[in-house]
Biopython code that builds the backbone (N, CA, C, O; Angstrom):
import numpy as np
from Bio.PDB.StructureBuilder import StructureBuilder

atoms = [
    (1, "UNK", "N", (-3.782, 33.070, 32.654)),
    (1, "UNK", "CA", (-5.137, 33.572, 32.736)),
    (1, "UNK", "C", (-5.386, 34.559, 31.601)),
    (1, "UNK", "O", (-4.466, 35.261, 31.181)),
    (2, "UNK", "N", (-6.587, 34.619, 31.114)),
    (2, "UNK", "CA", (-6.965, 35.454, 29.978)),
    (2, "UNK", "C", (-6.602, 36.916, 30.191)),
    (2, "UNK", "O", (-5.986, 37.520, 29.312)),
    (3, "UNK", "N", (-6.957, 37.496, 31.314)),
    (3, "UNK", "CA", (-6.747, 38.922, 31.525)),
    (3, "UNK", "C", (-5.269, 39.279, 31.672)),
    (3, "UNK", "O", (-4.877, 40.388, 31.307)),
    (4, "UNK", "N", (-4.451, 38.392, 32.185)),
    (4, "UNK", "CA", (-3.019, 38.654, 32.272)),
    (4, "UNK", "C", (-2.411, 38.793, 30.889)),
    (4, "UNK", "O", (-1.510, 39.605, 30.681)),
    (5, "UNK", "N", (-2.908, 37.992, 29.928)),
    (5, "UNK", "CA", (-2.370, 38.016, 28.571)),
    (5, "UNK", "C", (-2.866, 39.214, 27.770)),
    (5, "UNK", "O", (-2.220, 39.589, 26.792)),
    (6, "UNK", "N", (-3.976, 39.824, 28.141)),
    (6, "UNK", "CA", (-4.594, 40.852, 27.319)),
    (6, "UNK", "C", (-4.630, 42.242, 27.948)),
    (6, "UNK", "O", (-5.296, 43.128, 27.412)),
    (7, "UNK", "N", (-3.960, 42.456, 29.027)),
    (7, "UNK", "CA", (-4.065, 43.764, 29.668)),
    (7, "UNK", "C", (-3.331, 44.866, 28.909)),
    (7, "UNK", "O", (-3.527, 46.042, 29.214)),
    (8, "UNK", "N", (-2.499, 44.528, 27.938)),
    (8, "UNK", "CA", (-1.772, 45.532, 27.166)),
    (8, "UNK", "C", (-2.453, 45.876, 25.850)),
    (8, "UNK", "O", (-1.841, 46.517, 24.996)),
    (9, "UNK", "N", (-3.676, 45.477, 25.669)),
    (9, "UNK", "CA", (-4.401, 45.838, 24.459)),
    (9, "UNK", "C", (-4.687, 47.340, 24.456)),
    (9, "UNK", "O", (-4.873, 47.937, 25.516)),
    (10, "UNK", "N", (-4.724, 47.956, 23.262)),
    (10, "UNK", "CA", (-5.056, 49.388, 23.209)),
    (10, "UNK", "C", (-6.520, 49.611, 23.566)),
    (10, "UNK", "O", (-7.294, 48.656, 23.618)),
    (11, "UNK", "N", (-6.910, 50.865, 23.814)),
    (11, "UNK", "CA", (-8.325, 51.141, 24.095)),
    (11, "UNK", "C", (-9.194, 50.773, 22.893)),
    (11, "UNK", "O", (-8.713, 50.710, 21.762)),
    (12, "UNK", "N", (-10.453, 50.536, 23.147)),
    (12, "UNK", "CA", (-11.379, 50.220, 22.068)),
    (12, "UNK", "C", (-11.645, 51.480, 21.244)),
    (12, "UNK", "O", (-11.698, 52.583, 21.788)),
    (13, "UNK", "N", (-11.811, 51.312, 19.926)),
    (13, "UNK", "CA", (-11.993, 52.450, 19.019)),
    (13, "UNK", "C", (-13.413, 53.006, 19.023)),
    (13, "UNK", "O", (-13.606, 54.198, 18.785)),
    (14, "UNK", "N", (-14.411, 52.164, 19.288)),
    (14, "UNK", "CA", (-15.801, 52.560, 19.121)),
    (14, "UNK", "C", (-16.547, 52.516, 20.452)),
    (14, "UNK", "O", (-16.106, 51.869, 21.402)),
    (15, "UNK", "N", (-17.676, 53.207, 20.507)),
    (15, "UNK", "CA", (-18.441, 53.358, 21.738)),
    (15, "UNK", "C", (-19.769, 52.614, 21.663)),
    (15, "UNK", "O", (-20.286, 52.355, 20.576)),
    (16, "UNK", "N", (-20.310, 52.277, 22.812)),
    (16, "UNK", "CA", (-21.643, 51.687, 22.883)),
    (16, "UNK", "C", (-22.646, 52.676, 22.292)),
    (16, "UNK", "O", (-22.559, 53.882, 22.523)),
    (17, "UNK", "N", (-23.588, 52.151, 21.534)),
    (17, "UNK", "CA", (-24.648, 52.913, 20.863)),
    (17, "UNK", "C", (-24.150, 53.740, 19.681)),
    (17, "UNK", "O", (-24.905, 54.543, 19.133)),
    (18, "UNK", "N", (-22.892, 53.557, 19.281)),
    (18, "UNK", "CA", (-22.370, 54.244, 18.105)),
    (18, "UNK", "C", (-22.841, 53.509, 16.856)),
    (18, "UNK", "O", (-22.812, 52.280, 16.802)),
    (19, "UNK", "N", (-23.277, 54.271, 15.852)),
    (19, "UNK", "CA", (-23.684, 53.676, 14.577)),
    (19, "UNK", "C", (-22.436, 53.461, 13.719)),
    (19, "UNK", "O", (-21.632, 54.375, 13.541)),
    (20, "UNK", "N", (-22.284, 52.252, 13.193)),
    (20, "UNK", "CA", (-21.097, 51.874, 12.433)),
    (20, "UNK", "C", (-21.496, 51.017, 11.226)),
    (20, "UNK", "O", (-22.624, 50.535, 11.124)),
    (21, "UNK", "N", (-20.539, 50.849, 10.325)),
    (21, "UNK", "CA", (-20.645, 49.851, 9.269)),
    (21, "UNK", "C", (-19.678, 48.741, 9.623)),
    (21, "UNK", "O", (-18.687, 48.971, 10.316)),
    (22, "UNK", "N", (-19.963, 47.526, 9.147)),
    (22, "UNK", "CA", (-19.064, 46.417, 9.430)),
    (22, "UNK", "C", (-19.148, 45.370, 8.334)),
    (22, "UNK", "O", (-20.145, 45.257, 7.622)),
    (23, "UNK", "N", (-18.080, 44.616, 8.223)),
    (23, "UNK", "CA", (-17.980, 43.552, 7.235)),
    (23, "UNK", "C", (-18.400, 42.244, 7.897)),
    (23, "UNK", "O", (-17.814, 41.831, 8.898)),
    (24, "UNK", "N", (-19.419, 41.593, 7.331)),
    (24, "UNK", "CA", (-19.866, 40.297, 7.836)),
    (24, "UNK", "C", (-19.924, 39.324, 6.655)),
    (24, "UNK", "O", (-20.821, 39.405, 5.816)),
    (25, "UNK", "N", (-18.966, 38.416, 6.600)),
    (25, "UNK", "CA", (-18.869, 37.430, 5.509)),
    (25, "UNK", "C", (-18.889, 38.093, 4.132)),
    (25, "UNK", "O", (-19.568, 37.617, 3.221)),
    (26, "UNK", "N", (-18.146, 39.190, 3.980)),
    (26, "UNK", "CA", (-18.029, 39.870, 2.703)),
    (26, "UNK", "C", (-19.151, 40.845, 2.395)),
    (26, "UNK", "O", (-19.120, 41.502, 1.354)),
    (27, "UNK", "N", (-20.138, 40.958, 3.269)),
    (27, "UNK", "CA", (-21.251, 41.888, 3.083)),
    (27, "UNK", "C", (-21.076, 43.055, 4.049)),
    (27, "UNK", "O", (-20.816, 42.847, 5.234)),
    (28, "UNK", "N", (-21.216, 44.282, 3.548)),
    (28, "UNK", "CA", (-21.109, 45.461, 4.394)),
    (28, "UNK", "C", (-22.499, 45.785, 4.940)),
    (28, "UNK", "O", (-23.439, 46.025, 4.182)),
    (29, "UNK", "N", (-22.611, 45.786, 6.271)),
    (29, "UNK", "CA", (-23.870, 46.063, 6.954)),
    (29, "UNK", "C", (-23.716, 47.309, 7.814)),
    (29, "UNK", "O", (-22.598, 47.736, 8.102)),
    (30, "UNK", "N", (-24.830, 47.884, 8.220)),
    (30, "UNK", "CA", (-24.816, 49.064, 9.077)),
    (30, "UNK", "C", (-25.686, 48.790, 10.289)),
    (30, "UNK", "O", (-26.798, 48.277, 10.165)),
    (31, "UNK", "N", (-25.167, 49.138, 11.472)),
    (31, "UNK", "CA", (-25.935, 48.907, 12.683)),
    (31, "UNK", "C", (-25.413, 49.728, 13.842)),
    (31, "UNK", "O", (-24.599, 50.634, 13.668)),
    (32, "UNK", "N", (-25.898, 49.394, 15.033)),
    (32, "UNK", "CA", (-25.560, 50.115, 16.259)),
    (32, "UNK", "C", (-24.877, 49.147, 17.225)),
    (32, "UNK", "O", (-25.351, 48.031, 17.438)),
    (33, "UNK", "N", (-23.769, 49.583, 17.801)),
    (33, "UNK", "CA", (-23.035, 48.749, 18.757)),
    (33, "UNK", "C", (-23.852, 48.611, 20.036)),
    (33, "UNK", "O", (-24.227, 49.605, 20.657)),
    (34, "UNK", "N", (-24.119, 47.383, 20.414)),
    (34, "UNK", "CA", (-24.884, 47.089, 21.631)),
    (34, "UNK", "C", (-23.966, 46.652, 22.773)),
    (34, "UNK", "O", (-24.195, 47.011, 23.928)),
    (35, "UNK", "N", (-22.933, 45.881, 22.451)),
    (35, "UNK", "CA", (-22.046, 45.328, 23.488)),
    (35, "UNK", "C", (-20.604, 45.473, 23.037)),
    (35, "UNK", "O", (-20.269, 45.199, 21.884)),
    (36, "UNK", "N", (-19.742, 45.913, 23.971)),
    (36, "UNK", "CA", (-18.307, 46.026, 23.738)),
    (36, "UNK", "C", (-17.625, 44.840, 24.416)),
    (36, "UNK", "O", (-17.798, 44.621, 25.615)),
    (37, "UNK", "N", (-16.850, 44.076, 23.646)),
    (37, "UNK", "CA", (-16.128, 42.923, 24.202)),
    (37, "UNK", "C", (-14.640, 43.248, 24.245)),
    (37, "UNK", "O", (-13.920, 43.007, 23.276)),
    (38, "UNK", "N", (-14.173, 43.804, 25.386)),
    (38, "UNK", "CA", (-12.753, 44.135, 25.516)),
    (38, "UNK", "C", (-11.947, 42.841, 25.472)),
    (38, "UNK", "O", (-12.150, 41.948, 26.295)),
    (39, "UNK", "N", (-11.041, 42.743, 24.517)),
    (39, "UNK", "CA", (-10.243, 41.532, 24.376)),
    (39, "UNK", "C", (-10.985, 40.418, 23.662)),
    (39, "UNK", "O", (-10.458, 39.312, 23.539)),
    (40, "UNK", "N", (-12.195, 40.680, 23.190)),
    (40, "UNK", "CA", (-12.946, 39.681, 22.430)),
    (40, "UNK", "C", (-13.364, 38.498, 23.268)),
    (40, "UNK", "O", (-13.526, 38.601, 24.484)),
    (41, "UNK", "N", (-13.536, 37.380, 22.608)),
    (41, "UNK", "CA", (-13.911, 36.153, 23.317)),
    (41, "UNK", "C", (-12.668, 35.520, 23.934)),
    (41, "UNK", "O", (-11.555, 35.990, 23.700)),
    (42, "UNK", "N", (-12.843, 34.485, 24.698)),
    (42, "UNK", "CA", (-11.723, 33.849, 25.394)),
    (42, "UNK", "C", (-10.668, 33.305, 24.437)),
    (42, "UNK", "O", (-9.500, 33.197, 24.809)),
    (43, "UNK", "N", (-11.055, 32.964, 23.221)),
    (43, "UNK", "CA", (-10.117, 32.378, 22.266)),
    (43, "UNK", "C", (-9.310, 33.418, 21.490)),
    (43, "UNK", "O", (-8.373, 33.058, 20.778)),
    (44, "UNK", "N", (-9.659, 34.709, 21.615)),
    (44, "UNK", "CA", (-9.038, 35.741, 20.791)),
    (44, "UNK", "C", (-8.335, 36.789, 21.636)),
    (44, "UNK", "O", (-8.602, 36.932, 22.830)),
    (45, "UNK", "N", (-7.430, 37.519, 20.992)),
    (45, "UNK", "CA", (-6.723, 38.588, 21.699)),
    (45, "UNK", "C", (-6.919, 39.925, 20.993)),
    (45, "UNK", "O", (-5.981, 40.709, 20.854)),
    (46, "UNK", "N", (-8.156, 40.175, 20.548)),
    (46, "UNK", "CA", (-8.508, 41.449, 19.939)),
    (46, "UNK", "C", (-9.902, 41.847, 20.410)),
    (46, "UNK", "O", (-10.691, 41.003, 20.836)),
    (47, "UNK", "N", (-10.192, 43.135, 20.329)),
    (47, "UNK", "CA", (-11.506, 43.630, 20.722)),
    (47, "UNK", "C", (-12.559, 43.201, 19.703)),
    (47, "UNK", "O", (-12.266, 43.046, 18.517)),
    (48, "UNK", "N", (-13.783, 43.014, 20.182)),
    (48, "UNK", "CA", (-14.887, 42.731, 19.268)),
    (48, "UNK", "C", (-16.153, 43.414, 19.780)),
    (48, "UNK", "O", (-16.206, 43.911, 20.905)),
    (49, "UNK", "N", (-17.164, 43.420, 18.924)),
    (49, "UNK", "CA", (-18.404, 44.140, 19.212)),
    (49, "UNK", "C", (-19.607, 43.283, 18.836)),
    (49, "UNK", "O", (-19.535, 42.465, 17.920)),
    (50, "UNK", "N", (-20.695, 43.475, 19.539)),
    (50, "UNK", "CA", (-21.979, 42.897, 19.162)),
    (50, "UNK", "C", (-22.788, 44.053, 18.584)),
    (50, "UNK", "O", (-23.018, 45.056, 19.260)),
    (51, "UNK", "N", (-23.217, 43.912, 17.332)),
    (51, "UNK", "CA", (-23.826, 45.009, 16.595)),
    (51, "UNK", "C", (-25.232, 44.624, 16.156)),
    (51, "UNK", "O", (-25.439, 43.578, 15.542)),
    (52, "UNK", "N", (-26.191, 45.479, 16.477)),
    (52, "UNK", "CA", (-27.598, 45.246, 16.132)),
    (52, "UNK", "C", (-27.926, 45.946, 14.814)),
    (52, "UNK", "O", (-27.672, 47.139, 14.648)),
    (53, "UNK", "N", (-28.500, 45.175, 13.874)),
    (53, "UNK", "CA", (-28.947, 45.714, 12.595)),
    (53, "UNK", "C", (-30.469, 45.720, 12.607)),
    (53, "UNK", "O", (-31.103, 44.664, 12.604)),
    (54, "UNK", "N", (-31.053, 46.920, 12.619)),
    (54, "UNK", "CA", (-32.496, 47.061, 12.769)),
    (54, "UNK", "C", (-33.269, 46.478, 11.585)),
    (54, "UNK", "O", (-34.298, 45.833, 11.784)),
    (55, "UNK", "N", (-32.795, 46.692, 10.368)),
    (55, "UNK", "CA", (-33.568, 46.256, 9.200)),
    (55, "UNK", "C", (-33.745, 44.750, 9.121)),
    (55, "UNK", "O", (-34.715, 44.280, 8.526)),
    (56, "UNK", "N", (-32.831, 43.979, 9.706)),
    (56, "UNK", "CA", (-32.994, 42.521, 9.733)),
    (56, "UNK", "C", (-33.342, 42.012, 11.137)),
    (56, "UNK", "O", (-33.526, 40.812, 11.342)),
    (57, "UNK", "N", (-33.431, 42.947, 12.107)),
    (57, "UNK", "CA", (-33.722, 42.604, 13.507)),
    (57, "UNK", "C", (-32.771, 41.515, 14.012)),
    (57, "UNK", "O", (-33.193, 40.518, 14.600)),
    (58, "UNK", "N", (-31.461, 41.738, 13.763)),
    (58, "UNK", "CA", (-30.451, 40.733, 14.078)),
    (58, "UNK", "C", (-29.313, 41.347, 14.883)),
    (58, "UNK", "O", (-28.867, 42.457, 14.594)),
    (59, "UNK", "N", (-28.847, 40.618, 15.897)),
    (59, "UNK", "CA", (-27.666, 41.007, 16.657)),
    (59, "UNK", "C", (-26.502, 40.152, 16.173)),
    (59, "UNK", "O", (-26.499, 38.936, 16.359)),
    (60, "UNK", "N", (-25.515, 40.790, 15.553)),
    (60, "UNK", "CA", (-24.322, 40.096, 15.071)),
    (60, "UNK", "C", (-23.289, 40.132, 16.182)),
    (60, "UNK", "O", (-22.922, 41.207, 16.655)),
    (61, "UNK", "N", (-22.818, 38.965, 16.603)),
    (61, "UNK", "CA", (-21.959, 38.858, 17.777)),
    (61, "UNK", "C", (-20.496, 38.646, 17.393)),
    (61, "UNK", "O", (-20.179, 38.047, 16.366)),
    (62, "UNK", "N", (-19.614, 39.161, 18.256)),
    (62, "UNK", "CA", (-18.169, 38.977, 18.159)),
    (62, "UNK", "C", (-17.592, 39.453, 16.827)),
    (62, "UNK", "O", (-16.774, 38.761, 16.221)),
    (63, "UNK", "N", (-18.016, 40.630, 16.371)),
    (63, "UNK", "CA", (-17.459, 41.214, 15.152)),
    (63, "UNK", "C", (-16.108, 41.835, 15.512)),
    (63, "UNK", "O", (-16.057, 42.750, 16.334)),
    (64, "UNK", "N", (-15.009, 41.354, 14.910)),
    (64, "UNK", "CA", (-13.685, 41.897, 15.240)),
    (64, "UNK", "C", (-13.584, 43.391, 14.940)),
    (64, "UNK", "O", (-14.152, 43.883, 13.964)),
    (65, "UNK", "N", (-12.859, 44.095, 15.789)),
    (65, "UNK", "CA", (-12.706, 45.534, 15.620)),
    (65, "UNK", "C", (-12.154, 45.882, 14.235)),
    (65, "UNK", "O", (-12.507, 46.923, 13.682)),
    (66, "UNK", "N", (-11.305, 45.041, 13.673)),
    (66, "UNK", "CA", (-10.723, 45.293, 12.360)),
    (66, "UNK", "C", (-11.783, 45.292, 11.251)),
    (66, "UNK", "O", (-11.540, 45.820, 10.166)),
    (67, "UNK", "N", (-12.944, 44.707, 11.514)),
    (67, "UNK", "CA", (-14.020, 44.643, 10.514)),
    (67, "UNK", "C", (-15.081, 45.722, 10.722)),
    (67, "UNK", "O", (-16.107, 45.710, 10.042)),
    (68, "UNK", "N", (-14.852, 46.654, 11.651)),
    (68, "UNK", "CA", (-15.819, 47.710, 11.969)),
    (68, "UNK", "C", (-15.260, 49.044, 11.454)),
    (68, "UNK", "O", (-14.063, 49.311, 11.554)),
    (69, "UNK", "N", (-16.167, 49.882, 10.894)),
    (69, "UNK", "CA", (-15.756, 51.155, 10.299)),
    (69, "UNK", "C", (-16.697, 52.268, 10.735)),
    (69, "UNK", "O", (-17.898, 52.053, 10.899)),
    (70, "UNK", "N", (-16.141, 53.458, 10.921)),
    (70, "UNK", "CA", (-16.966, 54.623, 11.255)),
    (70, "UNK", "C", (-17.795, 55.026, 10.049)),
    (70, "UNK", "O", (-17.411, 54.807, 8.900)),
    (71, "UNK", "N", (-18.951, 55.626, 10.346)),
    (71, "UNK", "CA", (-19.799, 56.150, 9.264)),
    (71, "UNK", "C", (-19.413, 57.598, 9.040)),
    (71, "UNK", "O", (-19.986, 58.263, 8.177)),
]
sb = StructureBuilder()
sb.init_structure("model")
sb.init_model(0)
sb.init_chain("A")
sb.init_seg("    ")
for serial, (resi, resn, name, xyz) in enumerate(atoms, 1):
    if name == "N":
        sb.init_residue(resn, " ", resi, " ")
    sb.init_atom(name, np.array(xyz, "f"), 0.0, 1.0, " ", f" {name:<3s}", serial, name[0])
structure = sb.get_structure()
């Protein structure tokens, strides 16, 4: 089961509504975290985030924690 395999993951680094920068296909964007995905999607074993970028009115989904940076 998914949760049995991922219960030893470290805590998530970032918080909901935190403003961050992130790498999306080689482009650095800035937005606000809307959703925290502990353990990511079912296919992955890392945390990810859904980040809203106001200037493009876009929600970027499943951004790996390794691609997110504090401002």
